[in-house]
N, C-alpha and C positions, 0 to 999 in steps of 0.2 A: 440648437436642442430642439427636440420637437416639442409640441404644445398642443393642447385641446382648450375649449372654451366653455366657460360656465354660462349659465342662463343669464347671468348679469354681463356676459360679454368679457370677463377678464380672462387672460390665458392662464392656464394650469400646467405646469412642467409635467411630462409624462416620462422623462426620463432624467436620470442623476449621473454625476460623474464619479460617485464614490460609494463605497458599501457603507452600512449603517455602523457607526462606531459605538463601542462600549455595549455590545450586543451579546458577547459569550464570556463566561467566566470559566474558572479552571475546569469544573466539572464537566461542563458542555463541551470543551475543547478535547477532554480526555474522552469523553464518549465518542466523538467523532473520529479521533485518531485510532482508539482501540476498535471500533466498530469496522472502519476502513482495513485495518489490519487483518481483522476476522480471525479471532483466536481458533474459534471451531473450524472454519473452512481452511485456515492455515494448517491445523493439526491433522484433518482429514485428508488434506491434498499433500503435505510434504513430510508428515511424520515417519510413513513407511519407508520413504526415501531415504530419510536421516537414519532410521534403523537399519537399513539394508546396508548402509555404508559404515556405520559407525557402531552397530550392534547396541550392547548395554551401554556404551559411552555416548549414547545420544543425548541424555540429560545433560553432560559435560559439554556437548557441543553447543547446546542453547545457552549453557553459562557463558561461555567464550562469546557468543554472538551478542549476548546482553552486555558483556562488558565492552565489546567494540562499539556497540551503538551507545552506550553510557559516554565512551571517550568522546564519541561524536557530539552528543548532546552538550557536555562541558564547554565545547568550543563555540558551538552556533547559538548555544543560548545566551552566551556573553554578547556576542555579535548582535543577537536580537534587540539588545538594548538600544541600537542606533539604527537599526534597520527594520522596517514594519513594512511588508508589501505583499499583497496577494500573490505575487509572482514566485512566493516561495524561495527555494533554493536558488533559483535564476537570479533574482534580485541580489543575492548574497556574492553570487559569482561575478555578475557585472560590476557591484562595487568595488571588486578587488582586481579584477581582471580587464575591466572596461566593456564597453558597450558590445564590440565585436564578439569577444569570446561568450559575452553573455547571450547574444543574438543566437550564436550557434548551440548553445547549450539550451536555450529555450525551444528551438525546432526540435532538438533532442528530446527534451521533456515532453512535449507534445506526442511525439512517437512512442515514448516509453508508456505514457498513461494511455494511450488509444489503444497500444497494442495488448497490453496488460488488461484493460477491462474487456477486449474483444476475446482475450483468451478465457478470462473468468466467465464471461456468457457462454463460451463454447462448453466448458466443464459443468456450469451450473445446467444447461440445457440437456446434459446426460444424466446428471443426478436427479433433476426436477423429473425427467421422463420416468427414471427407474421407481422414484418416490411414489410417483403417481401411480403407477402401475402396481407396485408392492403394497401399499397402503389402502388406496382407494380402488384399485383394479379399475383405472382409466388408462386406456392405451392412447395416449398422445403424442405425436411427433416432437422430437426435442426443439425443432424451430420454432414451434407454436408457443413452447414454454419460454423461450427466449425473447421472441418478440412481443409477447404480451408483457412480460417483465419489463423489457425496455421502455414500454410505453407507460408502465406504472412509475418505474424510476423516472423517467422524463417529467411526468405529470409533478412528482413530489419535489423534484429538483427545480422544476419552474415556480411553483408555489413558493419556495423559499426555504431557508435554512432552518427556520423555527419548525416548521411542521416536519422536516426530514430527521431534526433532533428528537422529537418526540417518538417516531418509529425506530430510530437507531437506539434509543435508550431502552425500550421495551425488548427489542430483538436482542441486544448485546446481553442484558441481564438473563432472558432465557437461554441463550446459547451457552453462557457461563455456567449458568446451574446445570444444564443438562450433561455437559462433558465433565464439569467438576465433580459432580454427584459420583460420577463412575470412579474417578481417581479417588475419591473419598472412599468409597465403598470398598475398593480394592485394599486401601491401607487399612481399614477398619476391620476388614474380614483376615487380616494376619499378612497381607502383602502378596499372596499367590505362591507360585513354584520358588521363588527365592525369598519369601518373605519379604519385611520391610528393610532390604539389604541396602547399604551405601556403597557396595562394591563396584557398581557402575561408574563412580565418579574417580576411581583409582586410574593412573595414567596408562596403565596396562591395556584398559579397555578402550581408550579413544585417542592416545598418541600413537597413531600407525599411520600407514599410508592412505589411509582413506578419510583421514581427516579433512581434508582440503575439499573433497567432494562433499562431504557431509554438511561443511560450512557453508558450502556454495549454496545447497539446498536450504538450509536454515536461513540464511541472509535475506532470502525471497519472501520469508513470511513477514518480513516486517514493512511491506510496501504499505503506504498511507501514513508513515510516521511523518512524513512532509507537512501534514495537515496543521501541525502545531503552528508553523510560520505562516502557510497560506491564509489561515484565519487570523493573523496578528493584527489587520486592519480593524476587525470587528471584535477584538478582544477588550476586556475591561482591565484597565492597569496591566498594560500588556509587559511592562519591565519585570512585573513578577508573575503575571499570569502565565507567559509563554514557556518560561524556564521551567515552572511548577508542572504544567501540563506536559512538557517534553518528559521529564524525569518520571513523572507519575505513569505516563503511557508506556514509555519503554521498559520500566522495571516492574509495572503489572503485567505486562503481556510476556515478559521474560519469565517470572515467577510462574505463571500460568503454564508456559510450555515446558518448563523444567519439571515442575510438579507432575504434570500429567504423563510426560514422558518416562520420569523415574516409576510412577507407579505402573504403567503398562510393562515396562521392561521388567520389574520383578512378577507381575502377575503371569506373564508367560515364561518366565525364567531368563536367566542372563544368557544361559548357552542357545537359547532357542529363539530367542526374539527377532533375530536378524532373519532368519528361516521362515518365521511365521509372518512377518510383515513383507517380505519379499513375495511369499506364495499366496497370501490373501490380502493385499494392500487396501482393499475396500471394505474388508469386513471383520479385520481383525479386533477394532475397537467395538464394533456393536457387539462382538461376540462376548466381550466382557461387561457390557451392559446388561446383556441377557442373563450372564452367568451369575453376576454380582448383585444385581437388582431385580429385574423382571423382564420378561418379553416385551410388554408395554413399554418399558423404558428404552428398548432397543428401537422399537417402532418411534418414539418420541424422538428419539436421537437423529433417527433418518430425517424427520420432518425439520429439526432444529439445523441440520446441516445446509438444508434449503434456504432456510431463513436467513442463516449466517451469511451464505452468499450473497442473498438479497442485500443486506447489509453493507456488505463490502462494495457491491454494485452501487448503492446509493451514496456511500460515503466516497466513493472514488469519484463518481459522476459530481458531486458539489465540489470537490477539491478542484478537477479540471475545469469545471464551470468559473472557478475564480482564477485559474491559468490563462484561459481564453480572455477573460476579462482583463486581466493586469496586461497581458500582450496586446490588447485592441487598444488599452490606454496609453501603453508604451509607443505604439506606433509600428509594432512588428506585425501584427494581424489587421484586418479591417476595423476602423475607428469605431465603427456601429457596435463591435462587441465591447468596447469600453465604456459602456453606459448602462447603468442600473435602472429599475423601476423607481419612479419617484416617490411612490408610498412606501413600498417594502425596502427599496434600495437592495434589492437581490438581482445579480447579473442575469437576469432571465433571457437576453439574447444570446448569451454565451452558452445558457444551458440549452437553448433549442439548437445552436449550431453543432453541439457536442452529440446531441441525440440523431440530428442528420449524419453526421461523420460514422458514429457508429452503426446506425441503421443501414448506410451505403456499403460500409466493409462487411457487415455480416450477411446482408443480402446476397453480395458478390460470392462470398464463400458458400452460401447455401445453394444458390443456382449453379454454382460449378461442382456441386455434389461434394463438398469437403467434409471428412468425417470430424464431427465436434470435438473429439477428445486426441485423436491421433493427429489432426491437421490444425484446427484452430487453436486448441489449448497448447499443444506440445511445440508447435512452431512458434507461436506468438509470446509464450510465457518465458522462453530462452531468451528470445531478443530483447524483450521488456526488462527482464532482469539484469541482463549485461547493461544495458542503457542505464539503470536505477544505479548499479555499481559505479558505473563512470561518473555520474552526477554526484554522487555521495563522495566521491574521491576528490573531485574538483572543489565540492562545497568544503570540504574539511581543510582544503590547501588555501581557501580563499579566507579563512579565519586569522592566521598569523600574518598574511600579507596585508589584510586590511587593518590590524592593529599596529603593526609596524608603521604604516603609512599615516593612518589618521589619529590613532590614539596610542603612541607609544609608551610603554609602562603602565598601562591601564589594566586592571585586574590580575595582573602578576603574570608569570612565566608559565605556569603549568597549564592554566585553563585557555591561554591564549596562542601558546606555542606548542608545547610538548603534547598535550592530549590530542590536538587536531592533527598534528603531523602523525602521531601513532595510529589514529584513526585512517588517516589517507592512506599510509602504508598497509594497513589491514585491508581496506577496500581495493586497493591495487592489486595486492596478493590475490584476492578473492576473484577480482576480474580476470586476472590472469589464468586461475584455475578454471573459471567459467568457459574461456575461451578454448584452453588446451583440452577439457573434457566436454566440449560442446556437443559432441555427436551422442554421448551418453546422457546428456542433461535433456535434449529433445527427441532421443530416440534415433539411432544410427540408421535406421532404415529410410528415415526421410532425406537425408543429404541436404539438411537444411542450414548448414552453416553460411551459406550465401546470403542468408537475412541478415547476417550482422554487417552487411556492407551498407544497409539502410541506415546505420548509426552515422558514418561519415558523411552518406549523403544528406540526411536531414540536418547534420551540422552545417554541411556547404550551403544547403539552401538558407539556412536562418543567417548565415554570414552574408550571402548574396544579397537577400532583403536588406541588410543593415546597411551595406554598402551603397545601396539604390536609394535610399532615403535621403532627400536633400538635406532635412534637418537631424539626421540621424534617428537613433532609438533611445528613448528616454526610460530607463528604469529606476531612476531615483524613487527614493521611498515617499510616499505623500504625507506622512504623519511626521510631526517634530519630534 
């Protein structure tokens, strides 16, 4: 352990091996999860694609995805009673399948979060550049927006979860009000072209050949849900905090997506929403803000899109910092990453390491002249989403295996067997759809399907590191 010396000559530790326990309650974790999911950024980035595939059935698509994630939460929240580790889902998979599968999954998770973060920085750069030009008439290159933001996110994450939480809380409240007000205004004004119709929920509008593609896009907007277990070591009364935070986050995000897409669908008309979203994917929501409220609200919405993406970047940076910390502590990554600051007990080294990795990748893309949207965003969002779906399916399967082996008969059959297996099947089907329609997912002009090879390569690297460790890799939970 590193140390420093006081004026009296006594050594003071500068690092610690653990995160601060009893730091976060239910509201704090919900704020982190929902901010990392980014309802505003998710809606602006994916809703047009879901509308394009499902038309007026988009609200029902989000209903179905919310049900799938609730089925997932039912199982893993029960397992959270016994497993508390900043390694998140990796710790669950390792507990059920062993350290080799856990190590392979850990490397895949690092790939997943890194690619998703880089993809979000790509689209953020485009949106920030546009907003600065439209609102403030500043002509700034997209990459300056990206690297300045990366520096600020890195600083906040380095300072610790407490200051990050304060920023996330404010940003989340503002973005929810900004977009929620548009949906409420549509409903209050009579619902638009179709009135406040519920016809979009009818099977005829969503039970069609495009349902799988629509669910594929909808599945990706829940990125960040893992924060409920990543922060388990820092949670107060984790056996009640983690399940409540998980249910609260999934259900609140689901209701938000369902309500907003339902209002937008009626506003443009059930017969026209798919065409509108396809022809103007970046502006159809702003159009409703200006029409139903005022021009200033449309401008405010532009600004809130940027702050929403900032919240996503900050939330995911904190999550990945805890991943690096947990993997350093487990022996899969350099052990120095598995240390926290003695005073704040924040994983500062891990946070710095992530900043270096992200900065390196983004600099390489920039130097090579990659388009921030068509290459950085579209290439990497597809890769990251497929990796996420694979991890969710494995995590679901780990629940029944864990309970059968270690706690047979505990908690009943439905939460420990039926619901997690149902979730695993759903995620497996969506993964199949993602691979089958990958060209449309990332843009057929890119021929980027080869990127999917990075998933088995990452898994092989993780397995290889595990096999070369003389003492193996230890993913065991650090809490009783």
